[in-house]
C-alpha positions in Angstrom: 17.0 47.5 -103.3 15.6 44.8 -105.5 17.5 41.6 -105.8 17.5 41.8 -109.6 19.4 45.1 -109.4 22.3 43.7 -107.4 25.1 42.7 -109.7 27.5 40.0 -108.9 31.2 40.9 -109.0 32.6 40.2 -112.4 35.5 37.8 -112.6 37.6 38.6 -115.5 40.8 37.0 -116.6 43.6 38.6 -118.6 42.3 36.8 -121.6 38.8 38.4 -121.3 40.3 41.8 -120.8 42.7 41.5 -123.7 42.6 43.8 -126.7 45.1 42.6 -129.3 44.7 45.8 -131.3 46.0 47.9 -128.3 48.8 45.5 -127.5 49.8 43.7 -130.7 53.1 42.4 -129.4 51.9 41.1 -126.0 49.5 38.2 -125.7 47.5 37.1 -122.7 49.9 34.1 -122.4 52.9 36.5 -122.2 51.1 38.4 -119.4 50.4 35.2 -117.5 54.0 34.1 -117.8 55.2 37.5 -116.7 52.9 37.3 -113.8 54.3 33.9 -112.9 57.9 35.3 -113.1 57.0 38.2 -110.9 55.4 35.8 -108.4 58.7 34.0 -108.3 61.0 37.0 -107.8 60.5 40.8 -107.5 61.4 42.9 -110.5 64.1 44.7 -108.5 65.8 41.5 -107.5 65.6 40.2 -111.1 67.0 43.5 -112.4 70.0 43.2 -110.0 70.7 39.6 -110.9 70.6 40.4 -114.6 72.8 43.5 -114.2 75.4 41.4 -112.3 75.4 38.8 -115.0 75.5 41.4 -117.8 78.5 43.2 -116.2 80.3 39.9 -115.6 79.8 39.2 -119.3 81.2 42.5 -120.3 84.2 42.1 -118.0 84.9 38.6 -119.4 84.4 39.5 -123.0 85.8 43.1 -123.0 88.4 42.2 -125.7 86.0 40.5 -128.0 82.5 41.9 -127.7 80.0 40.7 -130.3 79.6 42.8 -133.5 76.0 43.7 -132.4 77.0 44.8 -128.9 75.3 48.2 -129.3 71.9 46.5 -130.0 72.5 44.0 -127.2 73.3 46.9 -124.8 70.2 48.8 -125.9 68.0 45.8 -125.4 69.4 45.2 -122.0 68.9 48.8 -121.0 65.2 48.6 -122.0 64.8 45.5 -120.0 66.5 47.0 -116.9 64.3 50.1 -117.3 61.2 48.0 -117.5 62.1 46.0 -114.4 62.9 49.2 -112.5 59.5 50.6 -113.5 57.7 47.4 -112.5 59.3 47.4 -109.1 58.3 51.0 -108.5 54.8 50.2 -109.6 54.6 47.3 -107.1 56.1 49.5 -104.3 53.3 52.1 -104.9 50.6 49.5 -104.9 
């Protein structure tokens, strides 16, 4: 094989791979910070911590939940589902 035909491994960062038309709400910086967060704690652990805090909040505020509680609850569920999915993805890696 000729030396000219041998390609070096391509080193690509999240910025180089990014396509803002495919992911308009997520920037490379967000991905980098999410990666840093997941380096610090596993998604499953983070999910459990947040669930505990969320449930304690509901117990404490049960008589005076905020007017937008439905939206808050929906947002939290989306976050919990994402963290569960992320943990499953890492477990299958």
